[in-house]
N, C-alpha and C positions, 0 to 999 in steps of 0.2 A: 504493500500500500504506500502511495506517495504521501509526502507531507501535506499537499493540498487536500487529499482525501481524508487525511488524519484530522485536519481542522474541521472538515464537514461532519465527520462522525462525532467529534466532540461537541459540535454545535447542535447536531440533531438527536444524538442518542445519549450524550453526556459522558462517554468514556472512549478510550482507545487503548489497545494493548500492544506492546512491543514483545513479541514472542522470543524466548531464548536469549534474553538480554544479559543475564548473568551466567557466567560459566559455572558448571556444577561443582567444580573444585572450590570456587569462592563461596558458593552456597554452603557447602559442608564445613568450610573453615569458619565462617561467621556463626553458623549454628553451634559449632563446638565451643567457640569463644563465649557465646551467649550463656550457656549453662554455667560457666565459671563466673561470669559477671553477675548473674542472678543470686549467687551465694556470697557476693561481696558487697556489704552494706555501703561502702564508700563510693560505689558507682551508681547508686540508686536514688531516685527522687520521685515525687508526685505519684503516690499511690494512695487512693482514698480507702479508708477502712469502712467498707460497706456494712460489715456486721455491726460496727459502732453507730453508723448512720441509722440503721434499722431500729436502734434503741430509742431514737427520738423522732423518727419519720416513718410514715406508713408506706407500705410497699407501692401503693398506687401513685405515690408522689415521686418515685425514683426515676420517672421519665424526664424529669427536669435536667437542665444542664448540670454537670458534675459539681459537687460542693468544693469550694476552694478554701474553706476555713481550715487553718492548721490543726485545729482540735480533732478533725476527722482524718488526718493523714496517718499512714502507717509510720511508726516511730523507728528510729535507728536500732533500738533494742529489738524490735520485732523483726526488722530486716536481718539482723544478725542471727536470727534463729534458722535462717535458710528458707529458700523459696518454697520448699515442700510444705512449710508451715504457714508463712504469711500469704501464700497464694490462696489459702482457704478463706481469707478475710477481705480480699480485694479482687476487682475484676481485671486489673492490669497494673503495670509499673513502667515508668519511663526511666531510661538510662541517661546518666549525665554525660555531657560532652562526647557524643557519638563520633564526631569527625576526628577526634583525637584518640579516643579509646579504640576505635575500629578504623584504621587508616584506609582499608579497602573501600569504605564508603565514598571516599573522595573521588576515586576513579569512576565510580558508578554515577554519582550525582552530577559531576561536572563533565560527563561525556558529551561528545558532539551530538549524538542522537537525542539525548535529553534536551539539550539547549535548542536544537532545531525544532522539536515539537513545541516547546514553550514559546519560541519566537513566532511560530506560525499561529499559535492560538491567540497571542496578544497582537499579532500583526505589527510587531515592532521588536527591536533589540533592546528597547527601554524596559526591561523586566529583570527581576533579580530573585535570587533565593531569599525567601523571607523567614522560613522556619524549617527546622529539621528535628524529627523526633524518632527515636528508636524505642519502640514499646513492645512489651511482651504481655499477652493476654492469657488468662488462666482458665482452665476447666475447673469448675467447682459447683456447689449447690446454691450459690447466691442468686437472687432474682435478677431479671433483666434491669439494666440501668443505663442512663445516658445514651451512649452511642449504639446501644442495642435497639433503640427506637428510631424510626425514620425521622430525618431532620434535614435542615439546610444549614450550611456553615456560615450563617450570617447573623448579625445582631439586629434585634428589633428595637434597639435604643435609638430614638429619633435624632439624638445629637451626633450619632456616628453613622456615616454613610457607607454602606457595604459596597465594595468595589470588586471587580473581577479578580479571582485567583484561580490557579490551576494546581491541583494536587497530583502527586504521583506516589504510588506505593509499591514496595517490593517485598514479597513474602519469602521467608527463609525456613519455613517449616513444612512446606508442601512436598508431596511426592511427584515424580514425573508423570505418573498415571493419573490424570485428572478425574477419571471415573471413580477411583477408589479414595480420592482425597479432594473433596469439593472446596472451592474457594468460598469463604464464609462472608461474602460481601454482596449486597443487593442494591439496586437502584431502580427508581421509576424512570423509564426512558422517555419522559415527556417533560419539556422545559416548563418551569414554573409559570412563565408568562402565558403559555397556552392554557394551562390549568386555570389560571386566574381569569383569563378572558372568557372561558367557558362556564366557570362555576362561581364567579364573583370575587371581589377583592378580599373577602374575609376567609376564603378557603385555605390560604397558605398557613395562617396562624393556627387554624383548627387541625391541620395535618402535622404541624411541627411537633416533634417528639411524641408521636403516637405509634400504635401498632398497625401492621398492614391490614388486619381485619377491620380496622376502624375507617379505612378509606372507602370512597365511593367505588362500587364494583368496576366501573369502567377504568378508573385509575389503577385499581388493584391488578387488573389484567396486564398492565404495562410493567409490572415488576419483573426484573431480569437479574440473573446471576451470571456475571461474566465468566467465561471459561479461562481462568487463570491457573497456571500450574507452576511448578518449581522452575525458577530462572526467569519468569516473566516479569514485566513491569507494566502496571496499569495506571493510566492517566484518567482523571475524572474532574468534572466541573462541580464542585461542592456547593456553589452558590445558587445555581439554577436547576439542579436536579436532586430530588429527595433520595437519600441513601441511608443504609444502616449496616452494621456489622453484627451478625448473630453471635451468641455465646459459643466459644470454641469447644470442640470435642477433644482437643488435646492442646498442649502448649502452642500458642500462636506467636510467631516471631515476625515483627513487621517494621520496616523502615518507611516513615512518612515524610514527605517533603512538600512544602507550600511555596509556590512561586507567584510573584505579582509585581506591581509597580511600587516604587518608593513611597508614593502618596497613600498607599493602603494603610489602614490603622494597625494591621498586623505587624508592620515594619518596626513598631515600637519594641517588639519582642526580639527582633533580629539581632540586636547587640548582645543578647544572651547566648547566641550560637557562636562557639569558639572554634578556631582553626589554627593550626600551627603555621607560623610565618613561612617556614621552609616549604611546606606543602603549597601554600598560596603562591609563593615565588616561582614554583615549578609549573604553574598554570599558564595557558596561552592568554593572549590579550582578551579574547572573547570570553574565556572562562573566568578571568579576573573580573570582568564586568559583571558576570553572573553572580560572583561571590562578593561583590563590592560592599554590601551592607553588613556582612558578618564581621565579628571581632577576630583580629589576628593577634596571636600571642606568641 
């Protein structure tokens, strides 16, 4: 598929897949590193203790955006118990400084293929890496929460204007045989603008952070699970297409990257993303522009 067709697919269906993007030797290497990282409290951050939240909040309220109060976070002491223990209390955990901790990510994120797709989506070279998250999701008996519900990655705060972003994700836990190892991500392949035109201006808020069975039947039929397997990279438009991630059936290992313009409100978080100066200096001029907003140390 050409880059032109890539842009059309992102616009019309909300996603595009680069097949076999990551060599299997890199996939195995990163997966192996991840298990060690999960058992090292010094590398972990941002894990919400869902079991603690349930003590003060009803199950039916967990569809809201994740709690960001520190009192609900997994503590360092809990992290030190090992991921087999703390994974029973939270849906997922984020890893600190992934571009430094796992240098292999730099080659993937700043590849020409990635930048070309992003440039075509924005119809400009004036776009940059805004956020990187390496997150592991756990299989447990906790209820659905946050990202398990269909949503749009936009704020409904009237003082903040949502602007276009493009996300891409790379799984490091899947098997090559997609039939035996289904990608646990879904999206509604209809642009929100078309949904709003047909069903009215209030429909989007009603759909935001809800279950598929709560959708209008005609919209429900547009639910789609992209055929992503080990080594693939999926791009998707999180602002204009409803999407969700179902609870995993095993440890899910994911790299998430957000791309957009400097004017996007997400860019305020970009300075938290760290990269070694030596790695940055080894990038090409185009790649350096892509990495322009992140912190070099």
